[in-house]
matplotlib code that plots the C-alpha trace (Angstrom):
import matplotlib.pyplot as plt

x = [-0.1, -1.4, -2.7, -4.1, -7.8, -7.6, -5.0, -5.1, -2.7, -2.5, -6.2, -7.6, -11.0, -12.5, -16.0, -17.5, -20.3, -21.5, -18.2, -16.1, -13.8, -12.8, -10.0, -10.3, -7.8, -4.5, -3.1, -3.1, -1.3, -1.5, -2.5, -4.6, -4.0, -6.6, -7.3, -5.7, -7.1, -6.3, -7.3, -7.6, -7.1, -7.2, -8.7, -12.1, -11.9, -8.8, -10.6, -10.8, -14.6, -14.4, -11.8, -14.0, -16.9, -14.8, -13.4, -16.9, -18.4, -20.6, -18.7, -16.4, -12.8, -11.9, -8.6, -6.1, -6.8, -8.8, -8.7, -10.9, -9.9, -8.1, -11.1, -10.6, -13.6, -13.7, -14.8, -17.9, -21.4, -24.0, -25.6, -22.2, -21.2, -24.5, -23.8, -20.4, -21.9, -24.3, -22.0, -18.4, -18.5, -20.3, -20.7, -20.8, -21.8, -21.6, -25.4, -26.0, -28.7, -30.9, -34.7, -36.1, -39.3, -37.8, -36.1, -32.4, -32.9, -34.8, -32.2, -29.3, -31.2, -31.7, -28.7, -29.9, -33.3, -32.2, -29.7, -29.9, -29.4, -32.3, -34.7, -34.1, -30.4, -30.8, -31.9, -29.1, -26.6, -28.1, -28.2, -24.5, -23.4, -25.6, -24.0, -20.5, -21.2, -22.7, -26.3, -28.1, -30.2, -31.5, -32.3, -36.1, -36.0, -36.7, -33.5, -34.9, -34.9, -31.2, -28.3, -26.1, -23.3, -25.7, -27.2, -23.7, -23.1, -26.2, -24.9, -21.6, -23.5, -25.5, -22.2, -20.7, -23.8, -23.0, -19.3, -18.1, -14.4, -14.1, -15.9, -15.9, -16.4, -17.0, -16.4, -18.1, -17.5, -18.5, -21.9, -20.7, -19.3, -15.7, -16.6, -19.1, -16.6, -13.8, -16.1, -17.1, -13.4, -12.6, -15.4, -14.2, -10.7, -12.0, -14.0, -11.0, -8.8, -11.3, -13.1, -9.9, -12.1, -10.4, -11.5, -11.0, -11.7, -12.2, -11.7, -10.3, -9.7, -6.1, -7.3, -9.7, -7.2, -4.7, -6.9, -5.9, -2.6, -1.7, -2.6, -2.9, -2.9, -4.4, -4.0, -5.2, -6.0, -2.5, -1.0, 1.0, 2.1, 1.4, 2.8, 2.2, 0.7, 3.6, 1.7, -1.4, -4.3, -5.6, -9.0, -9.3, -9.4, -12.7, -14.5, -13.0, -14.1, -17.6, -18.1, -16.8]
y = [116.3, 117.9, 116.3, 112.8, 112.4, 109.4, 109.0, 105.9, 105.5, 102.3, 101.5, 98.6, 97.0, 94.4, 93.1, 92.1, 89.5, 88.1, 89.1, 87.4, 89.8, 89.1, 91.3, 91.9, 94.7, 94.8, 98.2, 99.4, 102.6, 104.0, 107.1, 107.5, 110.6, 112.7, 111.1, 107.8, 104.5, 102.0, 98.3, 96.5, 92.8, 89.9, 86.5, 86.0, 86.9, 89.1, 92.2, 94.1, 94.5, 95.7, 98.2, 99.5, 99.9, 102.0, 104.1, 104.6, 105.7, 102.5, 101.2, 102.8, 101.9, 100.6, 102.5, 104.4, 107.4, 107.9, 111.3, 112.1, 115.3, 116.4, 115.7, 113.3, 110.9, 109.7, 113.2, 113.2, 112.4, 110.2, 113.1, 114.4, 110.8, 110.5, 113.9, 112.6, 109.4, 111.4, 114.0, 112.9, 109.2, 107.0, 103.3, 100.6, 97.1, 93.6, 93.3, 96.7, 97.7, 99.4, 99.9, 97.5, 99.1, 102.5, 104.0, 104.5, 108.3, 107.8, 105.4, 107.8, 110.7, 108.9, 110.3, 113.8, 113.4, 114.6, 117.2, 120.9, 120.8, 122.5, 120.1, 121.8, 120.9, 117.3, 115.9, 117.7, 116.1, 112.6, 112.9, 113.9, 110.9, 108.5, 109.8, 109.2, 105.5, 105.3, 104.6, 107.6, 105.2, 103.5, 106.6, 106.0, 102.2, 100.3, 99.0, 95.4, 95.2, 95.8, 93.3, 92.8, 94.9, 97.8, 97.7, 98.0, 101.0, 102.6, 101.9, 103.6, 106.7, 106.8, 106.7, 109.6, 111.8, 114.0, 114.3, 112.8, 112.9, 109.1, 106.2, 102.8, 99.8, 96.6, 93.6, 95.5, 92.7, 89.8, 89.2, 89.8, 87.7, 88.5, 90.7, 92.9, 92.9, 94.2, 96.9, 98.0, 98.2, 100.2, 102.7, 103.1, 103.7, 106.3, 108.1, 108.1, 109.6, 112.2, 113.3, 113.0, 111.3, 108.9, 105.2, 102.5, 99.1, 96.0, 92.8, 89.3, 89.1, 89.8, 90.7, 93.4, 94.8, 95.4, 98.2, 100.2, 102.2, 100.6, 97.4, 97.2, 93.6, 92.5, 89.2, 88.3, 91.9, 93.1, 94.9, 92.4, 94.8, 98.2, 98.5, 100.2, 97.9, 96.8, 95.9, 98.0, 97.1, 100.0, 100.6, 99.6, 102.6, 101.4, 101.4, 104.8, 106.2, 104.7, 106.3, 109.8]
z = [-134.8, -131.6, -128.5, -128.5, -128.9, -126.6, -123.8, -121.6, -118.6, -116.5, -117.2, -115.2, -115.2, -112.9, -112.4, -109.1, -108.8, -105.5, -103.9, -106.6, -108.4, -112.0, -113.4, -117.2, -118.0, -116.2, -116.7, -120.4, -121.5, -125.0, -127.1, -130.2, -132.3, -134.2, -137.6, -136.9, -137.9, -135.2, -135.0, -131.6, -132.0, -129.7, -129.2, -127.5, -123.8, -124.3, -123.1, -126.4, -126.3, -122.6, -123.7, -126.5, -124.2, -121.8, -124.6, -126.0, -122.6, -122.4, -119.3, -116.7, -115.7, -112.3, -111.9, -114.0, -116.3, -119.5, -121.2, -124.2, -126.1, -122.9, -120.5, -117.6, -118.3, -114.7, -113.6, -115.8, -114.5, -116.2, -118.1, -119.3, -120.4, -122.3, -124.0, -125.0, -126.4, -128.5, -129.9, -129.7, -130.7, -133.3, -133.2, -135.9, -134.7, -136.2, -136.1, -137.9, -135.3, -137.8, -137.4, -140.0, -141.1, -141.6, -144.6, -145.1, -144.6, -141.3, -139.9, -140.7, -139.2, -135.8, -134.0, -135.0, -133.3, -129.8, -131.0, -131.2, -135.0, -136.9, -138.5, -141.9, -141.7, -140.5, -143.9, -145.7, -143.2, -143.6, -147.4, -147.5, -145.4, -147.4, -150.6, -149.0, -148.6, -152.1, -151.3, -152.7, -154.9, -151.8, -149.7, -149.5, -149.4, -146.2, -144.5, -144.2, -148.0, -148.3, -148.5, -145.5, -147.0, -147.8, -144.2, -142.8, -145.1, -143.7, -140.2, -141.2, -142.5, -139.3, -137.2, -139.2, -139.5, -136.5, -137.4, -134.1, -133.0, -132.9, -134.7, -132.9, -135.3, -133.4, -135.7, -138.6, -141.1, -138.8, -140.5, -144.1, -146.9, -147.9, -150.8, -148.8, -145.8, -148.0, -149.4, -145.9, -144.9, -148.0, -147.3, -143.7, -145.0, -147.5, -144.8, -142.5, -145.1, -146.4, -143.1, -140.9, -138.3, -135.9, -136.3, -133.7, -135.1, -132.9, -134.8, -134.6, -138.4, -139.6, -143.1, -141.7, -139.3, -142.1, -143.5, -140.4, -139.9, -136.5, -134.6, -130.9, -129.9, -126.6, -124.9, -121.4, -120.6, -121.4, -124.5, -126.4, -129.1, -130.5, -134.0, -137.4, -140.1, -142.3, -145.5, -145.2, -147.5, -149.5, -151.1, -154.7, -157.1, -158.5, -155.1, -154.2, -157.6, -157.2, -153.8, -154.7]

ax = plt.figure().add_subplot(projection="3d")
ax.plot(x, y, z, "-o")
ax.set_aspect("equal")
plt.show()
């Protein structure tokens, strides 16, 4: 399987405000291997969002070690962290975070704007990822005219367009009805299987987490369990066929 894409050793995080120190993460140790689909679960206040922000280079650890593709992240400066955020990771958020008066194509092309990728190739890359989430028929439509489920599929395409090493999905079904939420999870599962990209899902929903291969449960800033999913939910054949 090779080296882990993510290696965390005794990771601790605390915040300081007016001299008051608030510990959030109390020494986490785990690996994530290339191509894995891992869910991080925990109640509100457990530290799962803080952990995702650290893993996605949006926040820094207080102590311990975090290696991403063999690089010690604590040795990177702000510019290097920004480069990693732009090229190595993709984000999918609960609120979609799309530009409302722009087309599906324009939204998906956003991560390519500040890249060295030739302009001629950017549309081709965006078209390919839009097709992968089954939205070719909406490619020139404005994102604010789409349903919630379709908007999240645009967000998924945008996260995958630069072919990052890791996709972070933060409560991606939180604003969706159960049918749209299931479809989004099935799309993520399909893309994980076909692209071999690593996906780290943050969720409090058991049903959603069961689409992953492994669940890392966090409570009060500590790892409670780190186990494979016993009865994993798999994409319905009809959805998989529809999105080919």
